C-alpha positions as CSV (number, residue, x, y, z in Angstrom):
1,M,112.0,84.3,77.9
2,K,109.0,83.3,76.1
3,H,105.7,85.0,76.9
4,T,104.1,82.5,79.5
5,P,101.3,82.7,81.8
6,A,103.7,83.1,84.4
7,T,104.3,86.6,83.6
8,L,100.8,88.0,83.8
9,P,100.7,88.6,87.6
10,I,103.4,91.0,87.4
11,R,101.6,92.5,84.3
12,Q,98.7,92.5,86.2
13,S,100.2,94.4,88.9
14,V,101.4,97.0,86.4
15,V,97.5,97.5,85.4
16,E,96.3,98.1,88.7
17,L,99.4,100.3,89.7
18,C,98.4,102.5,86.9
19,L,94.9,102.5,88.2
20,E,95.5,102.9,91.8
21,L,97.9,106.1,90.6
22,S,95.4,107.6,88.6
23,R,92.9,107.6,91.3
24,R,95.3,109.1,93.7
25,G,96.0,112.1,90.8
26,H,99.2,111.1,90.1
27,F,98.4,109.6,86.4
28,S,95.8,111.1,84.2
29,G,94.8,110.6,80.6
30,T,98.1,108.5,79.4
31,G,100.3,110.8,81.1
32,G,102.5,108.4,83.2
33,N,104.5,105.2,83.0
34,I,105.7,102.6,85.2
35,A,108.2,99.7,85.0
36,L,108.3,96.7,87.5
37,R,111.3,94.1,87.9
38,V,110.2,90.6,86.3
39,D,113.6,89.0,87.1
40,A,117.1,89.6,87.0
41,G,116.9,90.1,83.2
42,H,113.3,91.5,82.1
43,I,111.0,94.3,83.2
44,A,107.2,94.7,82.5
45,V,106.4,98.3,81.2
46,T,103.2,100.1,80.5
47,P,102.4,100.3,76.6
48,S,102.7,103.5,75.0
49,A,99.8,105.8,74.3
50,T,96.9,103.5,76.3
51,D,94.4,104.8,78.4
52,Y,94.5,103.2,81.8
53,L,91.0,102.4,82.2
54,T,91.3,100.3,79.2
55,M,94.3,98.9,79.9
56,A,94.3,94.8,80.4
57,A,97.5,92.7,81.4
58,D,98.2,91.3,77.8
59,D,98.7,95.2,77.0
60,I,101.8,95.5,79.3
61,C,105.1,94.8,77.5
62,V,107.7,92.4,78.8
63,L,111.3,93.9,77.7
64,R,115.0,92.6,78.1
65,L,116.6,94.8,80.6
66,A,119.7,94.6,78.6
67,D,118.7,96.0,75.0
68,L,114.9,96.8,75.6
69,Q,114.0,93.7,73.0
70,Q,110.4,93.2,73.5
71,V,109.4,89.7,74.3
72,A,105.8,89.9,75.0
73,G,102.7,92.4,75.0
74,A,100.0,93.4,72.7
75,R,101.1,96.8,72.2
76,A,104.0,99.2,71.5
77,P,106.1,100.0,75.0
78,S,106.3,103.2,76.6
79,V,108.7,105.7,74.8
80,E,110.1,106.2,78.3
81,S,111.1,102.7,79.0
82,G,114.9,103.6,78.4
83,L,114.8,106.2,81.1
84,H,113.1,102.9,83.7
85,A,115.6,100.9,82.3
86,K,118.5,103.1,83.5
87,V,116.9,103.2,86.7
88,L,116.7,99.5,87.1
89,R,120.2,98.5,85.6
90,A,121.9,101.0,88.0
91,R,120.0,100.1,90.9
92,P,119.5,96.5,91.5
93,D,117.9,97.0,94.9
94,V,114.9,98.6,92.7
95,Q,111.9,96.6,91.8
96,A,109.7,99.5,90.6
97,S,110.2,102.8,88.8
98,I,107.3,105.4,88.2
99,H,107.4,108.4,85.9
100,T,104.5,110.9,86.6
101,H,103.3,114.5,85.9
102,Q,101.8,114.6,89.5
103,P,100.8,118.3,89.7
104,V,102.8,119.7,92.8
105,A,105.9,118.1,92.2
106,S,105.8,119.0,88.4
107,A,105.4,122.6,89.4
108,C,108.7,122.1,91.4
109,A,110.3,120.6,88.4
110,L,109.7,123.7,86.4
111,L,111.4,125.8,88.9
112,G,114.8,123.5,88.2
113,R,115.5,123.7,91.7
114,P,116.9,120.8,93.9
115,L,115.1,120.1,97.1
116,A,116.5,119.4,100.7
117,V,114.5,117.0,102.4
118,P,114.2,117.1,106.3
119,P,115.3,114.3,108.5
120,G,112.7,111.9,109.3
121,R,109.7,110.0,107.5
122,L,110.1,112.1,104.4
123,Q,114.0,111.8,104.1
124,A,113.8,107.7,105.0
125,T,111.1,107.4,101.9
126,L,113.0,109.8,99.8
127,G,116.7,110.3,100.5
128,P,118.5,113.3,101.5
129,S,117.7,115.5,98.8
130,I,115.9,115.6,95.5
131,P,118.2,116.5,92.4
132,V,117.1,118.0,89.2
133,V,117.7,116.5,85.9
134,G,118.1,118.9,83.1
135,Y,115.8,118.7,80.5
136,A,116.0,116.8,77.5
137,P,113.3,115.5,75.0
138,S,110.8,112.9,76.1
139,G,111.9,109.3,75.2
140,S,115.1,110.5,74.1
141,G,118.4,108.7,75.1
142,W,119.3,112.2,76.2
143,L,117.1,112.6,78.8
144,S,118.0,108.7,79.9
145,S,121.6,109.4,80.1
146,R,120.8,112.9,82.1
147,L,118.9,110.8,84.6
148,A,121.5,108.1,84.9
149,R,124.3,110.7,85.8
150,A,121.7,112.0,88.3
151,L,121.5,108.6,90.1
152,R,122.1,108.0,93.7
153,P,121.8,104.9,95.8
154,D,120.2,106.5,98.6
155,T,118.0,108.9,96.5
156,H,114.3,107.6,95.4
157,A,112.7,110.6,93.6
158,Y,114.1,113.0,90.7
159,L,112.7,116.1,89.5
160,M,112.9,116.1,85.8
161,R,113.1,119.8,84.3
162,N,110.1,120.5,82.4
163,H,109.0,116.5,82.4
164,G,107.6,115.7,85.8
165,V,109.2,113.3,88.5
166,L,110.6,109.9,88.5
167,C,110.3,107.9,92.0
168,C,111.6,104.2,92.4
169,G,111.6,102.0,95.4
170,S,112.7,98.5,96.5
171,S,108.7,97.5,95.8
172,A,105.8,98.9,94.2
173,G,104.4,99.8,97.4
174,A,107.6,101.8,98.3
175,A,107.7,103.4,94.6
176,V,104.0,104.7,95.3
177,Q,105.3,105.8,98.9
178,A,108.0,108.0,97.4
179,V,105.4,109.5,94.7
180,E,103.3,110.6,97.7
181,A,106.0,111.8,99.9
182,L,107.7,114.0,97.1
183,E,104.2,115.6,96.3
184,A,103.6,116.1,100.1
185,L,107.4,117.7,100.4
186,C,106.8,119.7,97.3
187,R,103.6,121.3,98.6
188,Q,105.0,122.0,102.0
189,Q,108.0,123.9,100.2
190,L,105.9,125.8,97.7
191,L,103.5,126.9,100.5
192,Q,106.6,128.2,102.7
193,A,108.1,130.1,99.6
194,L,104.5,131.8,99.0
195,S,104.5,132.5,102.6
196,E,107.8,134.2,102.6
197,R,107.0,136.1,99.6
198,A,103.7,137.5,101.1
199,R,105.8,138.8,103.9
200,R,108.2,140.4,101.5
201,E,105.6,142.1,99.4
202,P,102.6,143.0,101.4
203,A,100.8,144.0,97.9
204,L,100.6,140.7,96.7
205,Q,99.6,139.2,99.8
206,A,96.0,138.7,98.7
207,A,96.6,137.1,95.3
208,L,99.4,134.7,97.1
209,R,96.8,133.7,99.5
210,R,94.6,132.5,96.7
211,V,97.1,130.3,95.3
212,A,98.4,129.0,98.9
213,D,94.3,128.0,99.5
214,A,94.3,126.3,95.9
215,L,97.5,124.6,96.9
216,A,96.6,123.7,100.4
217,A,93.1,122.4,99.1
């Protein structure tokens, strides 16, 4: 695949998606990355360490899905390209993969406990449960392999221990919906946990209420 203007609309979509996720508070600085499927053999990936506000379509990298060989893009690809490639290789139904350090879900990732998803809208968006992927260094094959073992065909969000989350979807819009649904689920479950602890430990009620108020704001 040669670098042609035909890839520019998808690469521009990556830029716009990064800006939208940043505006919603799920990306900050350079803390997050995206892969969109270009075709059966290629993906468009955010560049490494590039501020979203300065990013342009030409900066977006196009990689061969099979071996991550770069075929277009003015910068080096994200170190998490392998992570996204694992998802897009294993899930042909997935068109978009998003890795974030969104605040509330990342807090749940630190706790290291899988989450049950209640039936209804959230389950339709996220899947029946949210698994935890064990910690491994950022950008490593170890992390990619751990995520690959956790992948399920009906699950669209994953907590990565000490490393934020990964969400995916059948379109960019569906992947963003998963990001937002996961944040809502994590906020709901953390608020419930704070309430239960406050009932068990009355002496901590005032402090826990302040945390809950900040979380709900």
